[in-house]
mmCIF file as gemmi writes it, N, C-alpha and C atoms, coordinates in Angstrom:
data_model
loop_
_atom_site.group_PDB
_atom_site.id
_atom_site.type_symbol
_atom_site.label_atom_id
_atom_site.label_alt_id
_atom_site.label_comp_id
_atom_site.label_asym_id
_atom_site.label_entity_id
_atom_site.label_seq_id
_atom_site.pdbx_PDB_ins_code
_atom_site.Cartn_x
_atom_site.Cartn_y
_atom_site.Cartn_z
_atom_site.occupancy
_atom_site.B_iso_or_equiv
_atom_site.pdbx_formal_charge
_atom_site.auth_seq_id
_atom_site.auth_asym_id
_atom_site.pdbx_PDB_model_num
ATOM 1 N N . MET Axp A 1 ? 0.675 -0.696 0.134 1 0 ? 1 A 1
ATOM 2 C CA . MET Axp A 1 ? 0.286 -0.138 -0.109 1 0 ? 1 A 1
ATOM 3 C C . MET Axp A 1 ? 0.77 1.24 -0.078 1 0 ? 1 A 1
ATOM 4 N N . GLY Axp A 2 ? 1.972 1.656 1.261 1 0 ? 2 A 1
ATOM 5 C CA . GLY Axp A 2 ? 3.353 2.55 0.446 1 0 ? 2 A 1
ATOM 6 C C . GLY Axp A 2 ? 3.598 2.76 -0.602 1 0 ? 2 A 1
ATOM 7 N N . ALA Axp A 3 ? 4.177 1.448 -1.57 1 0 ? 3 A 1
ATOM 8 C CA . ALA Axp A 3 ? 4.882 1.771 -2.266 1 0 ? 3 A 1
ATOM 9 C C . ALA Axp A 3 ? 3.919 2.084 -3.342 1 0 ? 3 A 1
ATOM 10 N N . LEU Axp A 4 ? 2.257 2.043 -3.135 1 0 ? 4 A 1
ATOM 11 C CA . LEU Axp A 4 ? 1.742 2.485 -3.969 1 0 ? 4 A 1
ATOM 12 C C . LEU Axp A 4 ? 1.035 4.459 -3.981 1 0 ? 4 A 1
ATOM 13 N N . ILE Axp A 5 ? 1.102 4.144 -3.416 1 0 ? 5 A 1
ATOM 14 C CA . ILE Axp A 5 ? 1.297 5.599 -2.608 1 0 ? 5 A 1
ATOM 15 C C . ILE Axp A 5 ? 2.503 6.401 -3.542 1 0 ? 5 A 1
ATOM 16 N N . VAL Axp A 6 ? 3.245 6.132 -2.637 1 0 ? 6 A 1
ATOM 17 C CA . VAL Axp A 6 ? 5.11 7.183 -3.593 1 0 ? 6 A 1
ATOM 18 C C . VAL Axp A 6 ? 5.1 6.445 -5.264 1 0 ? 6 A 1
ATOM 19 N N . PHE Axp A 7 ? 4.958 5.413 -5.85 1 0 ? 7 A 1
ATOM 20 C CA . PHE Axp A 7 ? 4.523 5.774 -6.843 1 0 ? 7 A 1
ATOM 21 C C . PHE Axp A 7 ? 4.057 6.932 -7.426 1 0 ? 7 A 1
ATOM 22 N N . GLY Axp A 8 ? 2.117 6.786 -6.284 1 0 ? 8 A 1
ATOM 23 C CA . GLY Axp A 8 ? 1.398 7.923 -7.414 1 0 ? 8 A 1
ATOM 24 C C . GLY Axp A 8 ? 1.963 9.118 -7.076 1 0 ? 8 A 1
ATOM 25 N N . LEU Axp A 9 ? 2.268 9.811 -6.09 1 0 ? 9 A 1
ATOM 26 C CA . LEU Axp A 9 ? 3.244 10.914 -5.732 1 0 ? 9 A 1
ATOM 27 C C . LEU Axp A 9 ? 4.183 10.846 -6.94 1 0 ? 9 A 1
ATOM 28 N N . PHE Axp A 10 ? 5.084 10.56 -7.379 1 0 ? 10 A 1
ATOM 29 C CA . PHE Axp A 10 ? 5.789 10.236 -8.341 1 0 ? 10 A 1
ATOM 30 C C . PHE Axp A 10 ? 5.072 10.847 -9.628 1 0 ? 10 A 1
ATOM 31 N N . ILE Axp A 11 ? 4.223 9.65 -10.034 1 0 ? 11 A 1
ATOM 32 C CA . ILE Axp A 11 ? 3.596 10.423 -10.957 1 0 ? 11 A 1
ATOM 33 C C . ILE Axp A 11 ? 3.017 11.849 -11.092 1 0 ? 11 A 1
ATOM 34 N N . LEU Axp A 12 ? 2.323 12.319 -9.892 1 0 ? 12 A 1
ATOM 35 C CA . LEU Axp A 12 ? 1.542 13.652 -10.156 1 0 ? 12 A 1
ATOM 36 C C . LEU Axp A 12 ? 2.475 14.909 -10.129 1 0 ? 12 A 1
ATOM 37 N N . ILE Axp A 13 ? 4.117 14.313 -9.171 1 0 ? 13 A 1
ATOM 38 C CA . ILE Axp A 13 ? 4.76 15.286 -9.886 1 0 ? 13 A 1
ATOM 39 C C . ILE Axp A 13 ? 5.598 15.403 -10.862 1 0 ? 13 A 1
ATOM 40 N N . GLY Axp A 14 ? 5.383 13.575 -11.496 1 0 ? 14 A 1
ATOM 41 C CA . GLY Axp A 14 ? 5.832 14.242 -13.049 1 0 ? 14 A 1
ATOM 42 C C . GLY Axp A 14 ? 4.986 14.621 -13.585 1 0 ? 14 A 1
ATOM 43 N N . VAL Axp A 15 ? 3.949 14.944 -13.784 1 0 ? 15 A 1
ATOM 44 C CA . VAL Axp A 15 ? 2.574 14.957 -14.459 1 0 ? 15 A 1
ATOM 45 C C . VAL Axp A 15 ? 2.741 16.81 -14.427 1 0 ? 15 A 1
ATOM 46 N N . SER Axp A 16 ? 2.957 17.205 -12.802 1 0 ? 16 A 1
ATOM 47 C CA . SER Axp A 16 ? 3.41 18.625 -12.735 1 0 ? 16 A 1
ATOM 48 C C . SER Axp A 16 ? 4.369 19.209 -12.983 1 0 ? 16 A 1
ATOM 49 N N . CYS Axp A 17 ? 4.865 18.607 -13.374 1 0 ? 17 A 1
ATOM 50 C CA . CYS Axp A 17 ? 6.767 18.942 -13.99 1 0 ? 17 A 1
ATOM 51 C C . CYS Axp A 17 ? 6.611 19.443 -15.79 1 0 ? 17 A 1
ATOM 52 N N . ILE Axp A 18 ? 5.79 18.652 -16.326 1 0 ? 18 A 1
ATOM 53 C CA . ILE Axp A 18 ? 4.732 18.263 -17.848 1 0 ? 18 A 1
ATOM 54 C C . ILE Axp A 18 ? 3.892 19.463 -17.806 1 0 ? 18 A 1
ATOM 55 N N . VAL Axp A 19 ? 2.825 19.495 -17.217 1 0 ? 19 A 1
ATOM 56 C CA . VAL Axp A 19 ? 2.446 21.049 -16.97 1 0 ? 19 A 1
ATOM 57 C C . VAL Axp A 19 ? 2.977 21.851 -17.342 1 0 ? 19 A 1
ATOM 58 N N . GLY Axp A 20 ? 4.347 22.34 -16.288 1 0 ? 20 A 1
ATOM 59 C CA . GLY Axp A 20 ? 4.69 23.685 -15.908 1 0 ? 20 A 1
ATOM 60 C C . GLY Axp A 20 ? 5.764 24.077 -17.033 1 0 ? 20 A 1
ATOM 61 N N . HIS Axp A 21 ? 5.571 22.661 -17.862 1 0 ? 21 A 1
ATOM 62 C CA . HIS Axp A 21 ? 6.652 23.251 -18.685 1 0 ? 21 A 1
ATOM 63 C C . HIS Axp A 21 ? 5.788 24.161 -20.097 1 0 ? 21 A 1
ATOM 64 N N . TYR Axp A 22 ? 4.659 23.233 -19.897 1 0 ? 22 A 1
ATOM 65 C CA . TYR Axp A 22 ? 3.371 24.35 -20.735 1 0 ? 22 A 1
ATOM 66 C C . TYR Axp A 22 ? 4.12 25.647 -20.634 1 0 ? 22 A 1
ATOM 67 N N . GLY Axp A 23 ? 3.407 25.374 -18.918 1 0 ? 23 A 1
ATOM 68 C CA . GLY Axp A 23 ? 3.268 27.268 -18.698 1 0 ? 23 A 1
ATOM 69 C C . GLY Axp A 23 ? 4.654 27.919 -18.911 1 0 ? 23 A 1
ATOM 70 N N . GLN Axp A 24 ? 5.274 27.683 -18.948 1 0 ? 24 A 1
ATOM 71 C CA . GLN Axp A 24 ? 7.056 28.436 -19.124 1 0 ? 24 A 1
ATOM 72 C C . GLN Axp A 24 ? 6.87 29.61 -19.536 1 0 ? 24 A 1
ATOM 73 N N . THR Axp A 25 ? 5.654 29.675 -20.477 1 0 ? 25 A 1
ATOM 74 C CA . THR Axp A 25 ? 5.569 30.204 -21.973 1 0 ? 25 A 1
ATOM 75 C C . THR Axp A 25 ? 4.615 31.784 -22.145 1 0 ? 25 A 1
ATOM 76 N N . ARG Axp A 26 ? 3.917 31.01 -21.256 1 0 ? 26 A 1
ATOM 77 C CA . ARG Axp A 26 ? 3.341 31.936 -20.694 1 0 ? 26 A 1
ATOM 78 C C . ARG Axp A 26 ? 2.517 32.588 -18.918 1 0 ? 26 A 1
ATOM 79 N N . GLU Axp A 27 ? 1.889 33.54 -19.829 1 0 ? 27 A 1
ATOM 80 C CA . GLU Axp A 27 ? 2.048 34.415 -17.617 1 0 ? 27 A 1
ATOM 81 C C . GLU Axp A 27 ? 2.175 33.779 -16.557 1 0 ? 27 A 1
ATOM 82 N N . ILE Axp A 28 ? 1.268 32.453 -17.048 1 0 ? 28 A 1
ATOM 83 C CA . ILE Axp A 28 ? 1.045 32.456 -15.489 1 0 ? 28 A 1
ATOM 84 C C . ILE Axp A 28 ? 2.551 30.725 -15.219 1 0 ? 28 A 1
ATOM 85 N N . GLY Axp A 29 ? 3.292 30.789 -15.974 1 0 ? 29 A 1
ATOM 86 C CA . GLY Axp A 29 ? 4.956 30.39 -15.737 1 0 ? 29 A 1
ATOM 87 C C . GLY Axp A 29 ? 5.862 29.504 -15.111 1 0 ? 29 A 1
ATOM 88 N N . PHE Axp A 30 ? 6.375 27.943 -15.274 1 0 ? 30 A 1
ATOM 89 C CA . PHE Axp A 30 ? 6.57 27.788 -14.811 1 0 ? 30 A 1
ATOM 90 C C . PHE Axp A 30 ? 5.342 27.326 -13.329 1 0 ? 30 A 1
ATOM 91 N N . THR Axp A 31 ? 6.643 27.592 -11.713 1 0 ? 31 A 1
ATOM 92 C CA . THR Axp A 31 ? 6.501 27.347 -11.074 1 0 ? 31 A 1
ATOM 93 C C . THR Axp A 31 ? 4.749 27.846 -10.185 1 0 ? 31 A 1
ATOM 94 N N . GLY Axp A 32 ? 4.041 28.941 -11.205 1 0 ? 32 A 1
ATOM 95 C CA . GLY Axp A 32 ? 3.161 28.947 -11.333 1 0 ? 32 A 1
ATOM 96 C C . GLY Axp A 32 ? 2.128 28.076 -11.214 1 0 ? 32 A 1
ATOM 97 N N . ALA Axp A 33 ? 2.213 27.23 -13.225 1 0 ? 33 A 1
ATOM 98 C CA . ALA Axp A 33 ? 1.982 25.53 -13.016 1 0 ? 33 A 1
ATOM 99 C C . ALA Axp A 33 ? 2.12 24.869 -11.968 1 0 ? 33 A 1
ATOM 100 N N . PHE Axp A 34 ? 3.773 24.552 -11.901 1 0 ? 34 A 1
ATOM 101 C CA . PHE Axp A 34 ? 3.843 23.396 -10.895 1 0 ? 34 A 1
ATOM 102 C C . PHE Axp A 34 ? 2.713 23.296 -9.878 1 0 ? 34 A 1
ATOM 103 N N . PHE Axp A 35 ? 2.651 24.492 -8.833 1 0 ? 35 A 1
ATOM 104 C CA . PHE Axp A 35 ? 2.05 24.119 -7.608 1 0 ? 35 A 1
ATOM 105 C C . PHE Axp A 35 ? 0.703 23.979 -8.466 1 0 ? 35 A 1
ATOM 106 N N . CYS Axp A 36 ? 0.246 24.789 -9.909 1 0 ? 36 A 1
ATOM 107 C CA . CYS Axp A 36 ? -1.612 24.385 -8.918 1 0 ? 36 A 1
ATOM 108 C C . CYS Axp A 36 ? -2.113 22.889 -9.302 1 0 ? 36 A 1
ATOM 109 N N . SER Axp A 37 ? -0.966 22.627 -11.003 1 0 ? 37 A 1
ATOM 110 C CA . SER Axp A 37 ? -1.068 21.084 -10.45 1 0 ? 37 A 1
ATOM 111 C C . SER Axp A 37 ? -0.368 20.342 -9.223 1 0 ? 37 A 1
ATOM 112 N N . LEU Axp A 38 ? 0.299 21.012 -8.3 1 0 ? 38 A 1
ATOM 113 C CA . LEU Axp A 38 ? 0.388 19.359 -7.437 1 0 ? 38 A 1
ATOM 114 C C . LEU Axp A 38 ? -1.353 20.069 -6.409 1 0 ? 38 A 1
ATOM 115 N N . PHE Axp A 39 ? -2.056 20.885 -5.836 1 0 ? 39 A 1
ATOM 116 C CA . PHE Axp A 39 ? -1.762 21.655 -4.702 1 0 ? 39 A 1
ATOM 117 C C . PHE Axp A 39 ? -3.767 21.234 -5.765 1 0 ? 39 A 1
ATOM 118 N N . PHE Axp A 40 ? -4.216 21.77 -6.961 1 0 ? 40 A 1
ATOM 119 C CA . PHE Axp A 40 ? -5.251 20.773 -7.424 1 0 ? 40 A 1
ATOM 120 C C . PHE Axp A 40 ? -5.481 19.706 -8.114 1 0 ? 40 A 1
ATOM 121 N N . SER Axp A 41 ? -5.37 19.562 -9.371 1 0 ? 41 A 1
ATOM 122 C CA . SER Axp A 41 ? -5.256 18.589 -10.501 1 0 ? 41 A 1
ATOM 123 C C . SER Axp A 41 ? -4.425 18.789 -11.481 1 0 ? 41 A 1
ATOM 124 N N . PRO Axp A 42 ? -4.008 18.337 -12.019 1 0 ? 42 A 1
ATOM 125 C CA . PRO Axp A 42 ? -3.356 18.49 -13.411 1 0 ? 42 A 1
ATOM 126 C C . PRO Axp A 42 ? -3.99 19.233 -14.856 1 0 ? 42 A 1
ATOM 127 N N . PHE Axp A 43 ? -4.729 18.48 -14.228 1 0 ? 43 A 1
ATOM 128 C CA . PHE Axp A 43 ? -6.656 18.98 -15.58 1 0 ? 43 A 1
ATOM 129 C C . PHE Axp A 43 ? -6.244 19.78 -15.829 1 0 ? 43 A 1
ATOM 130 N N . LEU Axp A 44 ? -7.016 20.951 -14.274 1 0 ? 44 A 1
ATOM 131 C CA . LEU Axp A 44 ? -7.73 21.999 -13.564 1 0 ? 44 A 1
ATOM 132 C C . LEU Axp A 44 ? -6.288 23.104 -14.261 1 0 ? 44 A 1
ATOM 133 N N . ALA Axp A 45 ? -4.771 22.973 -13.512 1 0 ? 45 A 1
ATOM 134 C CA . ALA Axp A 45 ? -4.006 23.348 -14.088 1 0 ? 45 A 1
ATOM 135 C C . ALA Axp A 45 ? -3.589 23.672 -15.443 1 0 ? 45 A 1
ATOM 136 N N . MET Axp A 46 ? -4.009 22.234 -16.259 1 0 ? 46 A 1
ATOM 137 C CA . MET Axp A 46 ? -3.711 22.567 -17.685 1 0 ? 46 A 1
ATOM 138 C C . MET Axp A 46 ? -4.503 23.882 -18.397 1 0 ? 46 A 1
ATOM 139 N N . LEU Axp A 47 ? -5.972 23.636 -17.61 1 0 ? 47 A 1
ATOM 140 C CA . LEU Axp A 47 ? -6.522 24.692 -18.127 1 0 ? 47 A 1
ATOM 141 C C . LEU Axp A 47 ? -6.767 26.121 -17.816 1 0 ? 47 A 1
ATOM 142 N N . PHE Axp A 48 ? -6.494 25.919 -16.244 1 0 ? 48 A 1
ATOM 143 C CA . PHE Axp A 48 ? -5.212 27.597 -15.939 1 0 ? 48 A 1
ATOM 144 C C . PHE Axp A 48 ? -4.223 27.652 -17.126 1 0 ? 48 A 1
ATOM 145 N N . VAL Axp A 49 ? -3.434 27.491 -17.514 1 0 ? 49 A 1
ATOM 146 C CA . VAL Axp A 49 ? -2.637 27.382 -18.611 1 0 ? 49 A 1
ATOM 147 C C . VAL Axp A 49 ? -3.053 28.205 -19.312 1 0 ? 49 A 1
ATOM 148 N N . LEU Axp A 50 ? -3.658 27.2 -20.108 1 0 ? 50 A 1
ATOM 149 C CA . LEU Axp A 50 ? -4.685 27.559 -21.62 1 0 ? 50 A 1
ATOM 150 C C . LEU Axp A 50 ? -5.088 28.921 -21.228 1 0 ? 50 A 1
ATOM 151 N N . ALA Axp A 51 ? -5.868 29.656 -20.505 1 0 ? 51 A 1
ATOM 152 C CA . ALA Axp A 51 ? -6.587 30.443 -20.264 1 0 ? 51 A 1
ATOM 153 C C . ALA Axp A 51 ? -5.775 31.6 -19.406 1 0 ? 51 A 1
ATOM 154 N N . SER Axp A 52 ? -4.789 31.809 -19.47 1 0 ? 52 A 1
ATOM 155 C CA . SER Axp A 52 ? -4.093 32.764 -19.277 1 0 ? 52 A 1
ATOM 156 C C . SER Axp A 52 ? -2.664 33.021 -20.638 1 0 ? 52 A 1
ATOM 157 N N . GLY Axp A 53 ? -2.651 33.813 -20.75 1 0 ? 53 A 1
ATOM 158 C CA . GLY Axp A 53 ? -2.282 34.434 -22.055 1 0 ? 53 A 1
ATOM 159 C C . GLY Axp A 53 ? -1.299 34.413 -22.297 1 0 ? 53 A 1
ATOM 160 N N . THR Axp A 54 ? 0.005 34.265 -23.515 1 0 ? 54 A 1
ATOM 161 C CA . THR Axp A 54 ? 1.206 33.655 -23.587 1 0 ? 54 A 1
ATOM 162 C C . THR Axp A 54 ? 2.215 34.829 -23.398 1 0 ? 54 A 1
ATOM 163 N N . ALA Axp A 55 ? 3.634 34.968 -22.483 1 0 ? 55 A 1
ATOM 164 C CA . ALA Axp A 55 ? 3.838 35.786 -22.344 1 0 ? 55 A 1
ATOM 165 C C . ALA Axp A 55 ? 4.717 36.857 -23.61 1 0 ? 55 A 1
ATOM 166 N N . PRO Axp A 56 ? 4.233 38.005 -22.77 1 0 ? 56 A 1
ATOM 167 C CA . PRO Axp A 56 ? 5.487 39.128 -23.983 1 0 ? 56 A 1
ATOM 168 C C . PRO Axp A 56 ? 6.954 38.986 -24.233 1 0 ? 56 A 1
ATOM 169 N N . ILE Axp A 57 ? 7.215 39.233 -25.177 1 0 ? 57 A 1
ATOM 170 C CA . ILE Axp A 57 ? 8.573 38.591 -25.15 1 0 ? 57 A 1
ATOM 171 C C . ILE Axp A 57 ? 10.113 39.733 -25.08 1 0 ? 57 A 1
ATOM 172 N N . PRO Axp A 58 ? 10.173 39.712 -23.927 1 0 ? 58 A 1
ATOM 173 C CA . PRO Axp A 58 ? 11.708 40.973 -23.509 1 0 ? 58 A 1
ATOM 174 C C . PRO Axp A 58 ? 12.48 41.386 -25.042 1 0 ? 58 A 1
ATOM 175 N N . THR Axp A 59 ? 12.543 42.956 -25.5 1 0 ? 59 A 1
ATOM 176 C CA . THR Axp A 59 ? 12.83 43.474 -25.994 1 0 ? 59 A 1
ATOM 177 C C . THR Axp A 59 ? 14.318 44.419 -25.711 1 0 ? 59 A 1
ATOM 178 N N . TYR Axp A 60 ? 14.761 44.613 -26.598 1 0 ? 60 A 1
ATOM 179 C CA . TYR Axp A 60 ? 15.834 44.769 -26.356 1 0 ? 60 A 1
ATOM 180 C C . TYR Axp A 60 ? 16.35 46.276 -25.476 1 0 ? 60 A 1
ATOM 181 N N . ASN Axp A 61 ? 16.879 46.694 -25.199 1 0 ? 61 A 1
ATOM 182 C CA . ASN Axp A 61 ? 17.273 48.266 -25.743 1 0 ? 61 A 1
ATOM 183 C C . ASN Axp A 61 ? 18.543 48.676 -24.585 1 0 ? 61 A 1
ATOM 184 N N . ALA Axp A 62 ? 18.731 49.287 -25.614 1 0 ? 62 A 1
ATOM 185 C CA . ALA Axp A 62 ? 20.082 49.847 -25.976 1 0 ? 62 A 1
ATOM 186 C C . ALA Axp A 62 ? 20.919 50.489 -24.584 1 0 ? 62 A 1
ATOM 187 N N . GLU Axp A 63 ? 20.076 51.774 -24.012 1 0 ? 63 A 1
ATOM 188 C CA . GLU Axp A 63 ? 19.768 52.083 -22.502 1 0 ? 63 A 1
ATOM 189 C C . GLU Axp A 63 ? 19.812 51.707 -21.781 1 0 ? 63 A 1
ATOM 190 N N . LYS Axp A 64 ? 18.91 50.811 -21.369 1 0 ? 64 A 1
ATOM 191 C CA . LYS Axp A 64 ? 19.754 49.596 -19.986 1 0 ? 64 A 1
ATOM 192 C C . LYS Axp A 64 ? 20.879 48.75 -20.408 1 0 ? 64 A 1
ATOM 193 N N . ASP Axp A 65 ? 21.095 48.548 -21.528 1 0 ? 65 A 1
ATOM 194 C CA . ASP Axp A 65 ? 22.294 47.984 -21.21 1 0 ? 65 A 1
ATOM 195 C C . ASP Axp A 65 ? 24.189 48.452 -20.874 1 0 ? 65 A 1
ATOM 196 N N . TYR Axp A 66 ? 24.158 47.376 -19.699 1 0 ? 66 A 1
ATOM 197 C CA . TYR Axp A 66 ? 25.064 48.228 -18.93 1 0 ? 66 A 1
ATOM 198 C C . TYR Axp A 66 ? 26.198 47.166 -19.261 1 0 ? 66 A 1
ATOM 199 N N . ASN Axp A 67 ? 26.903 45.658 -19.831 1 0 ? 67 A 1
ATOM 200 C CA . ASN Axp A 67 ? 27.903 45.079 -20.221 1 0 ? 67 A 1
ATOM 201 C C . ASN Axp A 67 ? 29.04 46.041 -21.182 1 0 ? 67 A 1
ATOM 202 N N . THR Axp A 68 ? 29.337 46.008 -20.981 1 0 ? 68 A 1
ATOM 203 C CA . THR Axp A 68 ? 30.671 47.179 -21.246 1 0 ? 68 A 1
ATOM 204 C C . THR Axp A 68 ? 31.2 46.167 -22.575 1 0 ? 68 A 1
ATOM 205 N N . TYR Axp A 69 ? 31.279 46.861 -23.386 1 0 ? 69 A 1
ATOM 206 C CA . TYR Axp A 69 ? 32.169 46.011 -25.465 1 0 ? 69 A 1
ATOM 207 C C . TYR Axp A 69 ? 33.442 47.04 -25.096 1 0 ? 69 A 1
ATOM 208 N N . ASP Axp A 70 ? 33.956 46.251 -25.862 1 0 ? 70 A 1
ATOM 209 C CA . ASP Axp A 70 ? 35.779 46.772 -26.673 1 0 ? 70 A 1
ATOM 210 C C . ASP Axp A 70 ? 35.457 47.54 -27.894 1 0 ? 70 A 1
ATOM 211 N N . PHE Axp A 71 ? 35.759 49.11 -27.568 1 0 ? 71 A 1
ATOM 212 C CA . PHE Axp A 71 ? 35.45 49.286 -29.422 1 0 ? 71 A 1
ATOM 213 C C . PHE Axp A 71 ? 36.835 50.12 -29.078 1 0 ? 71 A 1
ATOM 214 N N . ILE Axp A 72 ? 36.91 50.921 -30.355 1 0 ? 72 A 1
ATOM 215 C CA . ILE Axp A 72 ? 38.446 50.951 -31.075 1 0 ? 72 A 1
ATOM 216 C C . ILE Axp A 72 ? 38.133 52.463 -31.36 1 0 ? 72 A 1
ATOM 217 N N . ASP Axp A 73 ? 38.831 53.691 -30.448 1 0 ? 73 A 1
ATOM 218 C CA . ASP Axp A 73 ? 38.91 54.944 -30.752 1 0 ? 73 A 1
ATOM 219 C C . ASP Axp A 73 ? 39.03 55.388 -31.638 1 0 ? 73 A 1
ATOM 220 N N . GLU Axp A 74 ? 39.002 56.99 -31.935 1 0 ? 74 A 1
ATOM 221 C CA . GLU Axp A 74 ? 39.93 57.036 -33.155 1 0 ? 74 A 1
ATOM 222 C C . GLU Axp A 74 ? 41.202 57.548 -33.534 1 0 ? 74 A 1
ATOM 223 N N . LYS Axp A 75 ? 41.697 56.967 -32.406 1 0 ? 75 A 1
ATOM 224 C CA . LYS Axp A 75 ? 43.393 56.995 -32.387 1 0 ? 75 A 1
ATOM 225 C C . LYS Axp A 75 ? 43.656 55.906 -32.686 1 0 ? 75 A 1
ATOM 226 N N . GLY Axp A 76 ? 43.226 54.826 -32.014 1 0 ? 76 A 1
ATOM 227 C CA . GLY Axp A 76 ? 43.043 53.025 -32.468 1 0 ? 76 A 1
ATOM 228 C C . GLY Axp A 76 ? 43.29 52.587 -31.035 1 0 ? 76 A 1
ATOM 229 N N . ASN Axp A 77 ? 43.257 53.151 -29.844 1 0 ? 77 A 1
ATOM 230 C CA . ASN Axp A 77 ? 43.02 52.634 -28.76 1 0 ? 77 A 1
ATOM 231 C C . ASN Axp A 77 ? 41.657 52.194 -28.67 1 0 ? 77 A 1
ATOM 232 N N . VAL Axp A 78 ? 41.855 51.14 -27.837 1 0 ? 78 A 1
ATOM 233 C CA . VAL Axp A 78 ? 40.418 50.891 -27.327 1 0 ? 78 A 1
ATOM 234 C C . VAL Axp A 78 ? 39.932 51.07 -25.606 1 0 ? 78 A 1
ATOM 235 N N . ARG Axp A 79 ? 38.734 51.36 -25.875 1 0 ? 79 A 1
ATOM 236 C CA . ARG Axp A 79 ? 38.009 51.65 -24.883 1 0 ? 79 A 1
ATOM 237 C C . ARG Axp A 79 ? 36.86 50.33 -24.68 1 0 ? 79 A 1
ATOM 238 N N . ASN Axp A 80 ? 36.913 50.405 -23.258 1 0 ? 80 A 1
ATOM 239 C CA . ASN Axp A 80 ? 35.651 49.649 -22.673 1 0 ? 80 A 1
ATOM 240 C C . ASN Axp A 80 ? 34.824 50.104 -22.533 1 0 ? 80 A 1
ATOM 241 N N . VAL Axp A 81 ? 33.845 50.222 -22.827 1 0 ? 81 A 1
ATOM 242 C CA . VAL Axp A 81 ? 32.934 51.146 -22.95 1 0 ? 81 A 1
ATOM 243 C C . VAL Axp A 81 ? 31.509 50.674 -22.589 1 0 ? 81 A 1
ATOM 244 N N . ARG Axp A 82 ? 29.822 51.317 -22.787 1 0 ? 82 A 1
ATOM 245 C CA . ARG Axp A 82 ? 29.177 51.058 -22.917 1 0 ? 82 A 1
ATOM 246 C C . ARG Axp A 82 ? 28.154 50.82 -24.547 1 0 ? 82 A 1
ATOM 247 N N . LEU Axp A 83 ? 27.991 49.873 -24.493 1 0 ? 83 A 1
ATOM 248 C CA . LEU Axp A 83 ? 27.152 50.304 -25.976 1 0 ? 83 A 1
ATOM 249 C C . LEU Axp A 83 ? 27.179 51.296 -26.463 1 0 ? 83 A 1
ATOM 250 N N . ILE Axp A 84 ? 25.959 51.722 -25.957 1 0 ? 84 A 1
ATOM 251 C CA . ILE Axp A 84 ? 25.608 52.771 -26.56 1 0 ? 84 A 1
ATOM 252 C C . ILE Axp A 84 ? 26.112 54.472 -26.077 1 0 ? 84 A 1
ATOM 253 N N . THR Axp A 85 ? 27.095 54.018 -25.239 1 0 ? 85 A 1
ATOM 254 C CA . THR Axp A 85 ? 28.682 55.508 -25.611 1 0 ? 85 A 1
ATOM 255 C C . THR Axp A 85 ? 29.466 55.128 -26.641 1 0 ? 85 A 1
ATOM 256 N N . GLY Axp A 86 ? 29.791 54.127 -27.193 1 0 ? 86 A 1
ATOM 257 C CA . GLY Axp A 86 ? 30.208 53.423 -28.159 1 0 ? 86 A 1
ATOM 258 C C . GLY Axp A 86 ? 30.153 53.851 -29.697 1 0 ? 86 A 1
ATOM 259 N N . GLU Axp A 87 ? 28.954 53.647 -29.356 1 0 ? 87 A 1
ATOM 260 C CA . GLU Axp A 87 ? 27.901 54.026 -31.178 1 0 ? 87 A 1
ATOM 261 C C . GLU Axp A 87 ? 27.977 55.762 -31.706 1 0 ? 87 A 1
ATOM 262 N N . LYS Axp A 88 ? 27.673 56.316 -30.024 1 0 ? 88 A 1
ATOM 263 C CA . LYS Axp A 88 ? 27.509 57.659 -29.977 1 0 ? 88 A 1
ATOM 264 C C . LYS Axp A 88 ? 28.834 58.175 -30.291 1 0 ? 88 A 1
ATOM 265 N N . ALA Axp A 89 ? 29.666 57.724 -30.36 1 0 ? 89 A 1
ATOM 266 C CA . ALA Axp A 89 ? 31.55 58.275 -30.302 1 0 ? 89 A 1
ATOM 267 C C . ALA Axp A 89 ? 31.453 58.584 -31.797 1 0 ? 89 A 1
ATOM 268 N N . GLY Axp A 90 ? 30.779 56.985 -32.557 1 0 ? 90 A 1
ATOM 269 C CA . GLY Axp A 90 ? 31.01 57.252 -33.493 1 0 ? 90 A 1
ATOM 270 C C . GLY Axp A 90 ? 32.629 56.239 -33.915 1 0 ? 90 A 1
ATOM 271 N N . TRP Axp A 91 ? 32.373 54.553 -32.688 1 0 ? 91 A 1
ATOM 272 C CA . TRP Axp A 91 ? 33.79 54.005 -32.837 1 0 ? 91 A 1
ATOM 273 C C . TRP Axp A 91 ? 32.918 52.839 -32.763 1 0 ? 91 A 1
ATOM 274 N N . LYS Axp A 92 ? 34.261 51.969 -33.583 1 0 ? 92 A 1
ATOM 275 C CA . LYS Axp A 92 ? 34.175 50.914 -34.005 1 0 ? 92 A 1
ATOM 276 C C . LYS Axp A 92 ? 33.967 49.895 -33.351 1 0 ? 92 A 1
ATOM 277 N N . ARG Axp A 93 ? 33.504 48.749 -33.093 1 0 ? 93 A 1
ATOM 278 C CA . ARG Axp A 93 ? 33.279 47.94 -32.02 1 0 ? 93 A 1
ATOM 279 C C . ARG Axp A 93 ? 35.224 46.54 -32.731 1 0 ? 93 A 1
ATOM 280 N N . LYS Axp A 94 ? 35.62 45.76 -31.726 1 0 ? 94 A 1
ATOM 281 C CA . LYS Axp A 94 ? 36.874 45.293 -32.068 1 0 ? 94 A 1
ATOM 282 C C . LYS Axp A 94 ? 36.036 44.189 -31.945 1 0 ? 94 A 1
């Protein structure tokens, strides 16, 4: 009897992971779909996943890019600056 309960829990967690996988591209997300599936039922959680809209795709914004890149300035020196700074100065990327 105890082995059957453990087997059932493994099946529930596995199906919850599958429902969570489908939810990761939706607004509900993986975590929300996974815990919905654990606490309610996988079928009801899948309805929640299908009812939630698709998550917005993040867009790249150079103004908020704080990574630094190597640029070559007009004198040939290598400068390590933010992307927006190097482009505004007219330098070429290394």
